[in-house]
N, C-alpha and C positions, 0 to 999 in steps of 0.2 A: 504494500500500500504506500503510495507516494504521499509526502507531507502535505502537498497542496490539496490532494483529495481528502486527506484527514481533516484539514482546516474547514473545508466546505461542508462538513457534516455537523459542525459544532454550533449549538445555540449557547453562547456565553451568557451565563445566568446569574442574577443576583435578586433573590426574592425574599430575603430575610426581612423581618419587620423593622429592624434597627439600621437598615442601610442608610448611609448618608450620601449627600451629593458628590462628595469627593470620590467615594467608592464607585458610584454609578459612572461618573466621568472616566474613571480609571479603566473599568471594564470596556467602555466604549473605545477608548484609545487602544487597548489590547486587541479588541476585535478588528479594528482598522488595520493595525500592524500585521496581524496574523491572518487576516482574510477569513474570519469566521462567517458562518452563514447568517447569524442573527445575534442580537443582544436582547435578552428577555428580562423584563423588569415589571414591577407592579405598576398599575395604571398612572399613579401620581407622578411617575418619573418619565413617562413616555414622551412628553414634549421636549425635555432636555435631551433624551436619547436621540430623538429624530433630528434635533438641531445639530448635535455633535456628529452624528453619522451622515449628515447631508453631503452628497457628492461621493460617497463610498458605495460599495456593493453590499455592505452589511445591512440587513433588514431590521428595522425596529420592531420588536415583538413585545406584546403584553399579555395579560391574563384576564379572564372574566369568570365570575363566580368562584374566585380562588380564596382559600384552598378547599373549602368544604363542598361547594356545589349546591348547597341546600338553600337556594333562593329562587326567586321568580324567573321564568324565562324572559320576561320583559326587562328585568334588571340586568340580566346577562347581555341581552341585545343592546340595551342602553350603554352599558360599559363599553362594549365593542364599538358602538357608533361614536361615542365620545373619543375613544382612543384613536380610532381611524382618522377622525377630524384633526387630531393632534399629531398625526404622522405615523401611526402604527401600520405596519404592512403584514403582520401576522398576529393572530389572536389564539391563545391556548385556553380553551374553555373547559371547565370542570362540569361533568354531568351531575345530575341529582342522583347520587349513588343509592340512596334509600329507595327512590322511586324505581330504579332498575331492579333492586332486590325484591321489591313488591310486585314486579312484573307490570309496572305501569308504563308500558312501552309507548303509549300515546304521549305521555308527558315528555319522555326522553326525546321522542321525535319532534315534538313541538319546540322544545328549547334548542335543539340542534338546528332545526330549520330556521328558527328566528334569528339565531346568531349567524348562520350560514348566509342568509339573505343579506344581512348587513355587511358581512365581510366581503362576499363576492361583489356586492353592489359598490363597495368602496375600494375594490382592487386589492383586497387583503386575503391571505390564506387563513383557513381555519384548522386548528389542531384540536381534537376532542380528547380530553383526559378522562379515562374511565376508572382510574384508581384501582389497579389490579389487586393490590394488597387486601382490598375489602371484598373481593368477588370470588365466587366458585368458578371452576372451569366453564361450566355451562353459561354462567352469567357473563364471563369474558367473551365467549363466542357470540352470545346474543348482542352484547354492546358493540362488538366489532361489525356484526352484520348490519346493525342500524346505521352506524357511521358510514360504512361502505355504501349501503343502499341509498342514503340521503345525499351522497356526493361530497362529503367533507374531504379536505385535502390530506389530513393525517389522523391517525388514531395514536394516542400517547398513553404510556403506561401509568404515570404517577405524577403527583404534585411534589413529592419529596417531603410531605408533611404527614404521611400515614405511617403505619408501623414498619413498612419496608418500601423500598423503591423498586427500580426495574430488576426483573429476574429474566435470565436467558430463556427459560422455558416459556415465559409469558410472551416475550418478543417473538419467539418462533411460532407460537400459537396464533398470535395476532397477524403475523405475516401470512400464515396459511389461510386464515379466514378472509382477509381483505385482498389477497392476491397482489398483483403489481400495480393496480390502478390507484391505490391509496398508499400514502406514506406511512411509515411506522416510526414514531419517536420514542426512544428510551430515555427515561430521566429518573433521577433519584438514586443517590449512592454511587454514581459513576465517577470515580476519583483517580483512576490510574489507567495506564495503557492496556494492560491485560484485560481489565473489565471492559474497556472501550471496544477492543477487538472482538471480544466474545459477543457483545451486543450487535455489532455490525455483521458478524458471521451468522448470527441468528436471524437477521433480516431487517435490522434497524437502518434507516437511511437518514436519520437525524438523531443527534445525541444532545440532550440537555444536561449541562454540567457547569458548576462554578470552578472547576479545576482544568479548564481548557488549556491554559498555558503550561501547566505541569504535565498534562497528558502529551502535549506536543513535544516537550523536552524529552520525556521518556521514549516517545516514538522515534525521535531523531537519534537517540542513543542506541535504540534497538536496531534501527536501520544501519547505523555505522558498524555495529558489531556483527550484523548478519550478512 
């Protein structure tokens, strides 16, 4: 795997509650230097991120319904709309996990459709977070089928705020269900080159991590040695 192809898979992420502006600006600069795919931040930072990244290929990314997903479809759509107006070009939306477990697929479809309409209408991609740590295998399959059938751009494993993050077996399952038409984003707990590689080999074509620079350094060392 070439370094430039590794860079293009990374969403450089800072979603912690106590992030400050200097940290947000720093990850934007790192993303520009290393050519990451996107910078993912909470909605309150998206205007600064879009301003700093203007003129680069790095896409400003934000979240909706984050991290629990347990809010109104209209609220998630409003968050996405406001963020897109401020420069977001990708939105990572958390589904209502409880509704999925209750088999309220109508609600899941409504919220994804509402946010998808806003995103695609505003020229943004939609990634749908299903929070795999909370789901059974059958629930993961159903969630992926809904995401695929509604035409979202990616299905994403995790928020990073649940009991665990991305797991190789979940990424592989998600890829099998959605096929090649939908992207798979692995996120949560991906902090080193070995884990990164395992997620890509399982089928992820986007990786959310706050350790992008460290992973690249480890990858460069591995390529030199290999």
